[in-house]
N, C-alpha and C positions, 0 to 999 in steps of 0.2 A: 504493500500500500504506500509506504513512504517512498520507495523507489519510483513508483508510478507518478507520485506528485512531483518529485524532483525532476523526473524526465519530462513531465508536462511543462515545467517552468523553464527548463534548459533548452528544449527543442526550438521554441521560437527564436531565442537568441542565436542559436547555431545557424538556423535558417537565414536570419538577417545577415550574419557575418558571411555566409556562403554567397548570398545574393550580392553583397557588396564586393566581395573579393573576386568573383568570376569576371565581371566587366573590367576590373582593374587589371587582372592578369591578361585579358585579351588586349587591352589598350597597350600595355607594356610590350606585348608580343608584336603588335603592329608597329610600334615605334622603332623596333629593331630593324625594320626594313626587309628586303627580299631575302637576305641571308638567313633569316629566322626560319624560313620554310624548309630548306634542306636540313637545318639543325633539328627541326621538329621531326623530320623523317628519320634522322639518325637516332633520335631518342626513342621513336617507336620501334625501330629495329632492335635497339638495345633491350627494351622491355620485352619484346616478343622473344628474343633469344634467351633472356633470363627466365621467363616463364616456361618455355619449352625445355630448356636444359635443366631447369630446376625440377620439373616434373620427372624427367628422366632420372635424375640423381635421387630424388625422394623414393621412387619406386625401387631403385637398385639397392640403396643403403638400408631401407627398411626391411627388405626381404632376404638379402643375400646371406646373412648370418644363419638364419634358419635353414636355408637350402644347403649351405655348406655342411652344417652339422648333420643333416639327414643323409646327405650323399656319403660323407665320410663314414658315418656309422653303418650304413648299409654295405659299403664297399668292403668292410671287414669280414662279412659272412656271405655276401651274394653280389657279384658284380652286375648281374642282370637287374637286380632290384635297384641298385645305385643308378644304373643307366635309365631306368624308368623314371626315377625321381628327377634326374637331370633333364630328361626329355620333357617332363611336365613343366619345368622351369626354363625352357629354352627361349622364352620371350624376353628373358633377362640376360645380360652379358655373362654373369657368373654361371648361369645354366648352360649356355653354349660352350663356355670354357671347360666345364666339367664333363660335358657330354662327348666332346671330340675324342678323348682317349678311351673312354668307356665303350665307344662303339667299335673299337678295334677288337679283333679276335686273335688270341694267342700271339700277342705282340711282344717284342723285347722291351726292356725298360727304356732303351734309347728311342725307339719308335714311339713309345707311350709319351715320353717327355717332348719329343718333336711335335706331336699332334697338339699338345697343350700350348707350346710356344707359338705355333702357327696361328692358332685361333686367338691367342692373347694379343698378338700383333694387330690382327684385324679389329679386335674389340677396342684396343687403345686408340686406333684411328677413329673409330666411331665416337669414342668419348671426347675427342678433340673437336667434334662438330661445333661450329659457331665460333671457334677461337680466332680464326682469321678475320671474320667479320668484326669481332670486338676489337681486335688489334687495329684494324683499319679505322674504326670509329674513334678509338683513343688518339690516333695520330691526326685524323682529318678534322675532328670537331673543333679543337683549339684554333687551327688554321682558318677554318671558316669563320669563327668568331672574330679573329683578328682581321680577316678580310672585310667583314661587315663594319668593323670599327674604322678601318682605314677609309673605306668608301664613304662612310658617314662623315668623317672629319673632312674629307675632300669637299663634300657637298656643303658642309657648314662654313668652311673657310672661303669657299667660292662665293657664297652669298653674303659674306661679311664685308662691310664697308670699312676699309682700313683708314681712309682719309679722316679729316677733321670733322666731317659732317655726320659721323656716326653718332647716333643717339644712344641713350641708356637702354632704350627698349631693344635696339638691335644687339647691343652687348648682352642683354639678358637672353635674347633668343639664341645667340651664339653659344652661350654657356649651356643652355638647355639642349641645344643640338649636340654638343660634345657629350653631355650626359647620356643622351639617347644613343649615340654612337657606341658607347661603352657597353650597352645592353648586350650586344651580340658577343662581345668577349666573355662576359659573365655567363651567358647561355652556353657558349661553346665549351667553356671550362667545366660547367656543371654537367653537361652531357658526357664529356671525357672522363670526369671523375666517377660518374655512375658506371660507365662502361668498364673502367679500370677495376672498380670494386667487384663487379660481377665476374670479370675475367680472372682476378686473383683467387676468388672463391672456387671457381671451376678448376683452375690449375692445381690448387691444393687438393681438391677431391681426386683429381686424376693421379697425382703422385701417391696419395694414400691407396688408391685402387691398384696401382702397379705393385706396391709392396704387398698388399693383401693377396693379389693373384699369385705372386711368387711364393708366398707362404703356403697358401692352400694347395698350389700345384706340387710343391715339394712334399707336403704331407700325403697327398693322394698317390704320388709316385712311390713313396716309401711304403705305403700300405700294399700297393700292387707288387712291389719287389719282394717284400718280406713274407706276405701271406699267400700270394698266388704264383709268382714267377719262380722264386728260388726253391720252394718245396716241390714244384712241378719238375724243375730241372733235376733235383736230387732223386726223385722217384724215377725219372727217365734214365738217369745214370745207373741206378740200381737194376732196373729192368735190362739195360744193355749189358751190365756185368753178368746178370743171370744168364742171359741169352748167350753171351760169350763163353761162359763156363760150360753151358750145355753143349755148345758147339765143340769145345775142346774135348769134353768127355766123349762125344760121338766120334771125334777124330781118333782119340786114343783107342776106343773100342774097335774101330775099323782097322787100325794098325795092328792090334793084337790078333784080330781074326785073320788078317792077311798073313801074319807071321806064323800062325798055327797051320794054316793051309799049306804054306811053303815047307814047313817041317814034315808034313805028311807026304 
């Protein structure tokens, strides 16, 4: 009840502030001149990239730990079960990374690791999507802002009467024109700062994922080597030894039979 009363009193004030601020922002934008329009486009690209990549990272980071835990646990007793779990999560980068080696049949540890490394390289390229666009915005936005300021100053000083006939009104207009020309510089720096913050966040996440993929890949390879590959090799060696001993016994029996027949 109290919250509703407070909200009812605050809402009209907020609406009044918003109604007054919106025209002011539009006026300041228009004062910046033609350069403000490409800066607006760059800001839209920055926000679109931030939302798209942000959704990608939220999905990946929120689910990958559970997927990795399930796959590694299943790989200790059934590789096919681990493959099914990874297949179910193949819409995520970590799922495709784990699925690649598990799809192999009777592979060596070297081939197992090579499959993971190949997929990891492809996934890291996908994770860098949007980085070039953000780098371009970081470099171009301040230059556009500076260009707008320079063109604004040229226009202001071109209309300024330098002689003794200049009035105080003209001087005030010149000062206002200089202030308006600096709007584009401020806007360009603002767009570049926003793009830089988004870019640094994504680069940090990419570095963390590279370390995490390496850690998970090493653990999966170790499980495959210790539980599945090396015991299989040992059993195969024992079977070969048994077969070899049986062959030797057969050869010895044949030799003895031949020697007996020659004696007769």
